C-alpha positions in Angstrom: 151.5 87.5 119.4 147.7 87.3 119.9 146.9 90.9 119.2 149.6 91.2 116.4 147.9 88.5 114.5 144.4 89.9 115.0 145.8 93.6 114.0 147.1 91.8 110.8 143.5 90.4 109.9 142.1 93.7 110.1 143.7 94.4 106.9 141.4 92.0 105.0 138.5 92.0 107.1 136.3 94.1 109.3 138.3 94.8 112.6 135.2 94.6 114.8 134.8 90.9 113.6 138.4 90.0 113.9 138.6 91.7 117.4 135.5 90.0 119.0 137.2 87.9 121.5 139.8 90.7 122.5 139.3 92.7 125.6 137.8 96.3 125.2 141.0 98.0 125.4 142.4 96.4 122.4 139.2 96.8 120.4 139.0 100.5 121.2 142.3 100.7 119.3 140.9 99.5 115.9 137.5 101.2 115.8 135.5 101.0 112.8 133.8 104.3 113.4 137.0 106.6 113.8 136.9 108.5 110.7 132.7 108.8 110.6 130.6 110.9 112.2 127.5 108.6 111.2 128.7 106.0 113.0 129.2 105.2 117.1 130.9 102.3 118.5 130.4 101.0 122.2 132.5 98.1 123.8 129.5 95.4 122.8 128.1 96.7 119.4 128.7 99.2 116.5 125.8 101.5 115.2 125.9 103.5 112.0 123.3 105.5 110.0 122.8 103.5 106.9 120.0 105.6 105.5 118.9 109.1 106.1 115.8 110.6 104.1 114.1 113.8 104.0 110.6 114.3 102.7 107.6 116.5 103.4 104.0 115.3 104.5 101.5 117.9 104.5 102.4 120.7 106.9 105.0 118.5 108.5 108.8 117.8 107.4 109.9 114.4 108.1 113.2 112.8 108.7 113.7 109.1 108.5 116.8 107.3 110.0 118.0 104.0 109.5 120.5 102.6 112.1 122.3 99.3 111.4 123.5 97.6 114.7 126.2 95.2 114.8 126.9 92.7 117.4 130.8 92.7 118.5 130.8 90.1 120.9 131.3 86.2 121.0 127.5 86.0 122.6 124.3 86.8 121.7 123.4 90.6 122.0 119.7 91.9 122.9 119.3 95.8 122.3 116.2 97.9 123.0 115.5 101.8 122.3 115.0 103.8 125.4 111.5 105.4 124.7 111.6 109.2 124.4 115.2 109.5 124.0 116.0 110.0 120.4 115.8 113.7 118.7 117.0 115.2 115.6 118.0 119.1 115.4 119.1 120.8 112.6 121.6 123.9 112.2 119.0 126.2 112.8 118.2 124.6 116.1 114.5 123.1 115.0 113.7 120.3 116.9 112.2 117.2 115.1 110.4 114.6 117.6 109.9 110.8 117.0 106.5 110.1 116.0 104.5 108.4 118.5 102.8 105.8 116.7 104.7 103.4 114.5 107.8 106.0 114.8 110.2 103.1 115.7 110.5 99.9 113.8 112.7 96.9 113.9 113.9 97.5 117.2 111.7 96.7 120.7 111.3 99.8 123.1 112.1 100.0 126.7 110.1 102.2 128.8 109.7 103.1 132.5 107.9 99.8 133.4 108.4 97.3 130.2 110.7 96.4 127.8 110.7 94.2 124.5 113.7 91.9 124.3 113.2 90.6 120.6 116.0 92.4 119.0 118.7 90.0 119.2 121.9 89.8 117.4 124.3 86.7 117.3 128.0 87.2 117.2 128.8 89.1 114.2 125.1 89.8 113.1 123.9 93.1 111.5 120.3 94.5 111.7 118.5 97.6 111.3 116.1 99.7 113.4 114.2 102.7 111.6 113.2 106.2 113.2 110.8 108.8 111.8 110.9 112.3 113.2 108.5 115.2 112.4 108.5 118.9 112.7 105.6 121.3 112.0 107.6 124.6 111.2 105.5 127.8 111.9 104.9 130.4 109.3 108.0 132.1 108.3 110.2 129.9 110.0 113.4 128.8 108.1 114.4 125.2 108.5 118.0 124.0 108.4 119.6 121.8 105.8 122.1 119.7 108.1 121.2 117.7 110.9 122.3 115.9 114.2 120.8 112.9 115.9 120.8 111.7 119.3 119.4 108.6 120.9 119.8 106.0 123.7 120.3 102.1 123.4 120.3 100.0 126.1 121.4 96.3 126.4 119.1 93.8 127.8 121.1 90.8 129.4 119.5 87.4 130.3 119.4 86.2 133.7 117.4 82.8 133.2 115.8 80.8 130.7 113.4 83.4 128.9 113.8 86.1 131.7 115.8 89.2 131.0 117.0 92.4 133.0 118.1 95.7 131.7 121.8 96.4 131.4 123.9 99.3 130.5 122.7 102.2 128.4 124.5 103.8 125.9 124.2 107.3 124.4 124.7 107.5 120.7 125.4 110.7 118.7 125.3 110.9 114.9 125.9 114.0 112.6 127.1 115.2 109.2 123.7 114.8 107.4 121.8 117.0 105.0 119.5 117.1 101.7 120.8 115.9 98.5 123.7 113.3 98.3 122.3 111.4 101.6 118.5 111.7 100.8 118.3 108.5 98.8 121.5 106.8 100.1 121.4 102.9 99.9 121.4 101.6 103.4 125.2 100.2 103.7 126.9 97.8 106.0 129.5 97.6 108.6 131.2 94.5 107.7 131.6 92.3 104.7 129.4 89.6 105.8 126.3 91.0 104.2 125.7 89.4 100.5 123.5 92.4 99.4 126.5 94.8 100.0 126.7 97.1 97.0 123.5 96.0 95.6 120.7 98.6 95.7 117.8 96.5 95.3 118.7 94.0 97.9 118.1 94.0 101.5 119.9 91.3 103.8 118.0 90.4 107.3 120.3 87.5 108.1 117.1 84.9 108.3 116.0 86.1 104.6 116.9 88.2 101.9 114.7 90.8 100.3 115.1 91.7 96.3 112.9 94.4 94.7 112.4 92.6 91.1 110.0 95.2 89.8 108.7 99.1 90.2 105.7 100.3 88.4 104.3 103.9 88.3 101.0 104.8 87.3 98.5 108.1 87.7 95.2 108.1 88.4 92.1 110.6 89.1 91.8 114.5 88.7 94.4 114.9 91.6 97.1 113.4 89.8 97.5 110.7 92.1 100.9 109.0 91.7 100.8 105.3 92.5 103.9 103.2 92.8 104.0 99.4 93.3 107.2 97.6 94.5 107.5 93.9 94.0 109.9 92.2 96.5 111.1 88.8 96.3 111.9 86.9 99.8 114.3 84.2 100.2 114.6 81.9 103.6 118.2 82.1 104.4 117.9 79.4 107.0 117.6 75.8 107.0 114.0 75.6 108.5 110.6 76.9 107.2 110.3 80.5 107.8 106.8 82.3 108.2 106.9 86.1 107.3 104.0 88.9 107.8 103.6 92.5 106.7 103.3 94.8 109.5 100.2 96.8 108.8 100.4 100.4 107.5 104.5 100.2 107.6 105.2 100.7 103.9 106.5 104.3 102.6 108.4 105.5 99.9 110.4 109.0 99.4 111.3 110.2 95.9 114.1 112.4 94.9 111.9 115.5 94.9 111.1 114.9 98.6 107.5 113.6 98.2 106.3 111.2 100.8 104.2 107.9 99.2 102.1 106.2 102.1 100.7 102.8 102.1 97.1 104.2 101.7 95.4 107.4 100.5 94.0 109.7 103.2 90.6 108.7 104.2 90.2 105.6 102.0 90.8 102.1 103.5 92.2 100.3 100.5 93.0 96.5 101.3 95.1 96.2 98.0 98.0 98.1 99.3 99.6 94.9 99.7 99.3 91.2 98.0 101.2 88.2 98.2 102.0 88.4 102.0 99.8 87.9 104.9 99.1 91.3 107.1 99.8 91.7 110.9 97.4 94.3 112.2 96.0 94.9 115.7 95.2 91.7 117.2 95.4 89.7 114.1 98.0 87.9 112.2 97.9 86.0 108.8 100.9 83.3 108.7 99.9 82.1 105.1 103.2 83.3 103.8 105.6 80.4 104.5 109.0 80.0 102.9 110.9 76.6 102.9 114.5 76.5 103.3 116.1 78.3 100.7 113.0 78.8 99.1 111.5 82.2 97.7 108.1 84.2 97.6 107.1 87.5 96.0 104.8 90.1 97.4 103.8 93.6 96.1 103.4 96.7 97.8 101.6 99.6 96.5 102.0 103.3 98.1 100.4 106.6 97.1 101.0 110.2 96.6 98.7 112.9 95.5 100.6 115.2 93.4 98.3 117.8 92.3 100.5 120.3 90.6 103.6 119.2 92.7 106.6 118.2 90.9 107.4 114.4 91.2 110.7 112.5 91.3 111.8 109.4 89.2 114.0 107.8 91.9 112.8 106.1 95.1 113.6 104.9 98.5 111.4 102.4 100.0 110.7 101.0 103.6 108.8 98.6 105.0 108.4 96.1 108.4 107.9 92.3 108.3 107.6 90.1 111.3 108.9 86.7 111.6 105.9 84.6 112.9 105.8 81.2 114.9 102.4 79.1 115.5 102.7 77.5 119.0 101.6 74.2 119.9 98.5 75.8 120.9 98.0 77.3 117.5 98.3 80.8 118.6 100.6 83.0 116.7 103.5 84.8 118.0 105.7 87.4 116.5 109.3 86.3 117.0 111.2 89.3 115.8 110.4 92.6 113.6 113.0 93.5 110.6 113.1 96.9 109.3 113.5 96.3 105.5 115.2 99.4 103.2 115.9 99.9 99.9 117.2 103.2 98.1 117.8 104.6 94.6 115.1 102.5 93.0 113.8 103.4 89.4 110.9 102.1 87.4 111.7 99.0 85.7 112.3 94.9 86.2 115.1 92.8 87.2 115.8 89.0 87.9 117.2 88.0 91.3 120.7 88.2 92.4 122.6 85.0 91.0 125.0 85.5 93.9 122.6 85.2 96.3 121.1 82.1 94.8 124.7 80.6 94.6 125.1 81.3 98.5 121.7 79.8 99.2 122.5 76.6 97.4 125.7 76.5 99.1 124.2 77.0 102.3 121.6 74.2 101.7 124.3 71.6 100.5 126.2 72.3 103.7 123.3 71.8 105.5 122.3 68.4 103.5 119.2 69.9 102.7 117.4 69.6 99.2 117.1 72.7 97.4 113.4 74.3 96.7 
């Protein structure tokens, strides 16, 4: 009877959520990944490729992959990416390697001697990890147009308060990607729990929501520098103050012509690449961007592409990373969590914030007995 009731619930809600408390054999019969090569499911979590973007950077071809992980269990789940385990291979056999520095965003890494346990998902929660792969083709080599992705994700199990050990490792495989339709795909969601689902300018990260409210484009200099600025509104979705910081150098955009826009022009250290939010760099962190419960604040991110005579696009995908900060009693600043934030199919223009999201925040604050900001 219990299983029949849950099976009926799957007709109206995500099966992974409805079967969260059932045994592994029962959960497997209602896999949400059955018909999708872009999705992988194991006993404790589901992983779906929610963004796949191709671009060119100098002599390199770049593939950026966003994977959305969802906790299927009724407990907190910590995951880590196994360093060196990811690769992208195209249908010509060319091998795209993960970028060594900043190639992994949003999820901690696991090496032979250390691991980062900060990527924690509550029951039913979803969150993204972003991975960037590079390949430098030799002269005359033909590159492919469809791709397969492999990576390993390992569970991190608690053993005592604040102490963890490595758990089971999972080999994940994704396929069915290529140029064109998938290149600027809006990050998707595995369940209906995401209030931003279906809204291309909105990203939900549980602790906060991020909405693109303005995109501007300008041209500068003799080299035809294309400058795109994205204004993003952050809303605190929790009932406690939230401190966010921008991870230095993490913003990147790709247009529908395959051009890659970086956070800084080559050889020029321009401090105006981000405004309105503190920056987290090597050995430093600015905790000035504080959002009260339900409160909002905006930041602007600038990216560049030196076009010269290249064709430029008119639609953009935009990604960056922010971190949730905590000020310890010792006044030291600690990063509690990193979030890979992404948007797809953006055009030049201005928009107001989502009214549905505002209503959700108001309802959350009322239920918690917190006054609106």
